[in-house]
C-alpha positions, 0 to 999 in steps of 0.5 A: 168811498160810499156813494150817497144813497147807494147800497154798495161800496164803490172803490175809486181807481185812477181811471174807472169806477164801477159799483155793482151787485152780482152775487159773489164776494171779491174785488177785481181789477183789470187792465183791459186791451185799451189800457183802462183800468177797471175796478169793480166791487162785488158783494152778496146783496143781490135780491133778484132770483137767478143770481150765480156763477153758472156759465152764460156762454156768448151773450149778445147785446143789441144796438139799434142805431141810426147809421144812415138817416137824420141822426147818422152822425151820432149813430156812427159814434154810438156804434163805435163806442158800443163796440169799444165797450164790449171789448173792454167788458170782455177784457174785464171778465177775464179777471173775475169769477166769470172768466171762461163762463161768458163772453158778450158781443154786440149786434148793431142794427141800422133802423135808418131813422124809421119808427116802423123799421126800428120796431121790426128790428126790435122784434127780430133781435128778440126772436134771435135771443137778445133781451137787452138792447142799447138804443134807440137814439130818438124818442119817436123811434123809442115811442114806436117800439115801447109797447113791443119792448114791454110785451117781449120783455126786452130792455131798451137803454137809450143814451139819447131819447129825451122826450118827457112823454116817455118818462114812464115808471116801470116800463122796459125803457131806461134812458141815460140822458135826462128828459127834456124838461131840463133842456127846455129850461137850459134853452130858455135861460140861454136865450133870455141871458142873451136879451132875446124877447121874441123867439120863433121855435121851429121844431119837428112835429114828433115825440121829441120836437113836441115835448121839447118845444112845450118845455122850452116855450113854457120856461121862456114864457114863465121866466120872461113874464109878459114882456116876451113872445113865442111863436111856433112853427112845427114841420113834418119829421120826414120833411126834406123841403121847407118851402111850406114853412119858410114864409111863416118863419120869415113873416113871424121874424119880421113881426117880432122885430118890429115889436122888439127890435132885431137884436131881441129876436131869435130862431130856435130850431129843434131839429136833426140833420134836416136843418141843413135842408132848411138853411139851404133853402132859406139862403135862396128864398130869405137870405136875410134869415141867415145874417140875424144879430142873434145867433140861430139856437138849437138843441141836442138834435144837432149838436156835434153833428158833423153832417152840419159842418160838412162842405155842403152845409158848414158855411151856412151853419157858420153864418147863423152861428148855430148854438146848441145845448146838450146834456153835459157829462161829468169829465173825469179820467174815465172820460179821458181814457174812453175818448183816447180810444178815438182821438185819431178819428175826428168823426168819432169824437167824444160827446155825451151820447157817444159816451152814454152808449159806452156806458149803456153797454156796461150797464147791460152786461153788469145787469146781466151778470147781476142776474146770473142770466140773460133774462130781460125780466130780471135785468128790468128789475136790477138795472136801476140799482146797477145804474145807481152804483155805476160811475162810467165815461159819463159820470154817475148814471143814477136813475129817477123813478121813471128810469131816466137819468137825474137832471144835471148841467148842460153844455152849450156848443156852437159852430165856428170857423177856425184854421181847420174849417167849420166845426163845433166848439164848446162855448159855455154851460147852463147850471142846473142848480142855479139856472144860470148860463155862463160863457167861456171867455170870448165865446159869448154870442155877439148880438 
């Protein structure tokens, strides 16, 4: 099968498809240690100097993840999926001409949500010889380290940074999630489809929150016309208390209810795990905000976060019926095979960004093999073509001119109480092609 617009032949097998260019003729198939079949077509079309089959030895791929702060729930998944990826890659190489010549490993570093720490960790990894890093998870941290990544020639491959402000051609940051111009459109359409006319957007005042707020606000206003209103309530990304913004949220909500009626007013939170603090304080000071006719809406910063469904915050998040969007991966037999590796670990459940980190490690390794060298300069040149020919756990990873994943559909998840307690469940989706929101039977939020 020929991938439309791609330059390499793609061989499709039951579980996994990878197309790449690494400078030696032949097609190889292997059953990895996890039982996944990998087939890779190798051609002689590499254009970047340095290709060849000289031994590379042990090559370390860095992983910059948040394991202890606002994205720790996602960060722990990223760590686990990256480690699984390198296990599968090493099994695959044993059946290629690289057998005995290269072994990959990952070095996972916790930057604890701090842009400053993240940049220091990047420089430490570079000093140790790491030239490709999977991560960071957030746009605020990615922004802080981008200048050093460019100057050090260290390639960053983020599975979850989405700020449009970082859509920069020819830099060293690649992102395997689309930027937030698409999520803003999805969020606006989702709320408008539910009859929302007045929305209060409460958002992190950082690179991620600012960008997504602007796109959501613009799309909501454009699609809704003169009959809608958007109020904005920014807050510090380091906030652990929200007593300074809750009065504004409450007063704005009451004003919009007077204007449109309670069933047409919503709160949209562009947040990370700190949303739990906000809801907890709202329960004490403004409990009526937790029983609004419209659900609270949110984004990929909270979707799937187990810290928001634990015994401390789960009941509160269920009270507001939190409903969140996230980039939707293309479900395939490859997806199922990778997810099966973690089926017995609910805290490591599959989501778009965990699957994306698995693919990112593969993209890093395949690009290094394409170069025949552990060179950030070379990887930065070849990664777009490698990504354009790669089908992984999250589907095709084709990138745009800025090095970001092409736009696609978004999933909608909501927190519900079922037999096992509060948890995230798939509720619907937004179509990129038609700009329409669809709900699974019985999952449309009640208003």
